[in-house]
C-alpha positions as CSV (number, residue, x, y, z in Angstrom):
1,M,175.0,20.1,73.1
2,A,176.9,23.0,71.7
3,P,179.5,22.5,68.9
4,S,182.5,20.2,69.4
5,G,180.9,18.4,72.4
6,Q,180.8,21.5,74.6
7,V,177.9,21.2,77.1
8,T,175.8,24.3,77.6
9,T,174.9,25.2,81.1
10,S,171.3,24.0,80.6
11,G,172.6,20.9,78.9
12,L,174.9,20.0,81.8
13,Q,172.1,20.7,84.3
14,E,169.9,18.2,82.3
15,L,172.6,15.6,82.2
16,L,173.2,15.9,85.9
17,K,169.5,16.0,86.7
18,D,168.4,13.0,84.7
19,A,171.3,10.9,86.0
20,A,172.8,10.5,82.5
21,L,176.3,11.0,84.0
22,A,175.7,9.0,87.2
23,G,178.4,6.5,88.0
24,E,182.1,6.0,88.6
25,W,184.6,7.8,86.4
26,I,188.4,7.4,86.0
27,L,190.9,10.0,84.7
28,D,192.7,8.9,81.5
29,P,196.3,9.8,82.3
30,A,197.4,9.5,78.7
31,R,194.9,12.2,77.6
32,S,195.0,14.4,80.6
33,A,197.6,17.1,81.5
34,V,198.4,19.4,84.4
35,S,200.9,22.2,83.8
36,L,202.2,25.0,85.9
37,K,203.3,28.5,84.9
38,N,205.2,31.1,87.0
39,R,207.3,34.2,86.3
40,S,210.8,34.2,87.8
41,M,213.7,36.5,87.5
42,W,211.6,39.4,89.0
43,G,208.7,38.7,86.8
44,L,210.6,38.9,83.5
45,V,211.0,35.2,82.5
46,P,208.1,32.8,82.2
47,V,208.8,29.4,83.6
48,K,206.6,26.5,82.4
49,G,206.4,23.0,83.8
50,V,204.4,19.9,83.1
51,F,203.5,17.2,85.6
52,G,204.2,13.9,83.9
53,Q,202.1,11.7,86.2
54,V,198.4,12.6,86.7
55,T,195.7,10.2,88.1
56,G,192.2,10.7,89.4
57,N,188.7,9.5,89.7
58,G,185.2,10.8,90.3
59,T,181.7,9.9,91.2
60,V,178.4,11.4,90.0
61,S,175.5,10.5,92.2
62,P,172.0,9.8,90.7
63,A,171.1,13.2,92.2
64,G,173.8,14.9,90.1
65,E,176.3,15.5,92.9
66,V,179.9,15.4,91.8
67,S,182.9,14.4,93.9
68,G,186.4,13.1,93.1
69,V,190.1,13.7,93.2
70,I,192.9,14.6,90.8
71,R,196.5,13.8,91.9
72,V,199.7,14.8,90.4
73,A,203.0,13.3,91.4
74,A,205.1,16.3,92.7
75,A,208.3,14.6,91.6
76,S,207.0,14.4,88.0
77,I,207.4,18.1,87.4
78,G,209.4,18.8,84.2
79,T,210.5,22.3,83.1
80,K,213.3,21.2,80.6
81,N,215.9,22.4,83.1
82,T,217.4,19.6,85.3
83,K,218.8,21.9,87.9
84,R,215.5,23.8,88.3
85,D,213.5,20.5,88.3
86,T,215.7,19.1,91.1
87,H,215.2,22.4,93.1
88,L,211.4,22.3,92.6
89,R,211.4,18.7,94.0
90,S,213.4,19.8,97.0
91,A,212.2,20.9,100.5
92,D,212.4,24.5,99.2
93,F,209.3,23.8,97.1
94,F,207.3,20.6,96.7
95,D,209.4,18.5,99.0
96,S,208.4,15.5,96.9
97,D,210.3,13.0,99.1
98,N,208.0,13.8,102.0
99,Y,204.9,14.9,100.1
100,P,204.7,12.8,96.9
101,D,201.3,14.1,95.7
102,I,199.6,17.4,95.0
103,T,196.0,16.7,95.4
104,F,192.8,18.5,94.4
105,T,189.7,16.9,96.1
106,V,186.5,17.9,94.3
107,A,183.5,18.7,96.5
108,G,181.2,19.8,93.7
109,I,180.7,21.0,90.2
110,E,177.9,23.3,89.3
111,P,176.8,24.8,86.0
112,S,177.7,28.5,85.9
113,G,177.4,31.0,83.1
114,P,178.9,29.4,79.9
115,G,180.8,26.7,81.9
116,V,181.1,25.2,85.4
117,T,182.3,26.3,88.8
118,V,184.4,23.7,90.6
119,T,184.8,23.7,94.4
120,G,187.1,21.7,96.5
121,T,190.4,21.5,98.4
122,L,193.9,21.8,97.1
123,Q,196.6,20.2,99.1
124,V,200.3,21.0,98.4
125,R,202.8,19.6,100.9
126,D,201.1,19.7,104.4
127,R,198.8,22.5,103.6
128,A,195.2,22.2,102.4
129,R,193.2,25.2,101.2
130,P,189.7,25.6,99.8
131,L,189.8,26.4,96.1
132,T,187.0,27.4,93.7
133,F,187.6,28.0,90.0
134,D,185.7,28.3,86.7
135,G,186.2,25.9,83.9
136,T,184.5,24.4,80.9
137,A,183.0,20.9,80.6
138,A,182.5,18.8,77.5
139,A,180.7,15.5,77.1
140,N,180.3,13.2,74.1
141,G,178.3,10.1,73.4
142,T,181.3,7.8,74.0
143,G,181.2,7.9,77.7
144,E,183.8,10.7,78.1
145,V,183.7,14.0,80.0
146,E,186.5,16.6,79.7
147,L,187.2,19.4,82.2
148,D,189.4,22.4,81.2
149,A,190.5,25.2,83.6
150,E,193.1,27.7,84.4
151,V,193.6,28.0,88.2
152,H,195.5,30.8,89.8
153,V,197.3,29.9,93.0
154,D,199.5,31.9,95.4
155,Q,202.3,29.6,96.4
156,V,202.8,31.3,99.7
157,D,199.3,29.9,100.8
158,F,200.9,26.5,100.6
159,G,204.1,27.3,102.5
160,L,206.2,27.6,99.3
161,T,208.1,30.7,100.5
162,W,211.6,30.2,99.1
163,N,212.4,33.3,97.1
164,R,216.1,34.3,96.7
165,M,216.2,38.1,96.4
166,G,212.6,38.2,95.3
167,S,213.3,36.5,92.1
168,V,210.4,34.0,92.2
169,G,206.8,35.2,91.5
170,R,204.2,34.2,94.0
171,D,201.3,33.8,91.6
172,N,201.1,30.5,89.6
173,T,198.7,29.4,86.9
174,M,197.8,25.8,86.8
175,T,196.3,24.6,83.5
176,I,194.2,21.5,83.8
177,H,192.9,19.3,81.0
178,A,191.2,16.3,82.6
179,V,189.6,13.5,80.5
180,F,187.4,11.1,82.4
181,T,185.9,7.9,81.1
182,K,182.9,6.1,82.6
183,Q,183.6,2.8,84.3
């Protein structure tokens, strides 16, 4: 392992290959976070939000294949602006009454360069799109694995097209810090 628990690409390949990570994993919601960043007001003002409810689980097969899911409660978005948060929960954006979860279903994680490449499907509202992103993975001897990533998403791909006078930026950055513990 590299310093501070960071797994090198070859180290991760070894852990997956020798089944050291095989088993069921659950996301620790108290130590995990998913946040969202966008630029509004014609790209001049950064808007940041944090999802207050994050859950998930994963499986690593004895052959080293990884699958799982991370869910965020759409209504748990908090930007420190009540009016904006209400609007984000409305049918103009997340429509959290009809689509309570934003879900990323993991199809695989492969060592890549200094980190990992994660593949899967992101579902926002009634639209699911394939998504691949790079991240970093860290493991320690206490049965924990951490995944960190910044994921760029175009909200129009998910039907989030409300944009009064072009004031809302299309590109969003989701920051993920997911801590999984072995069951």
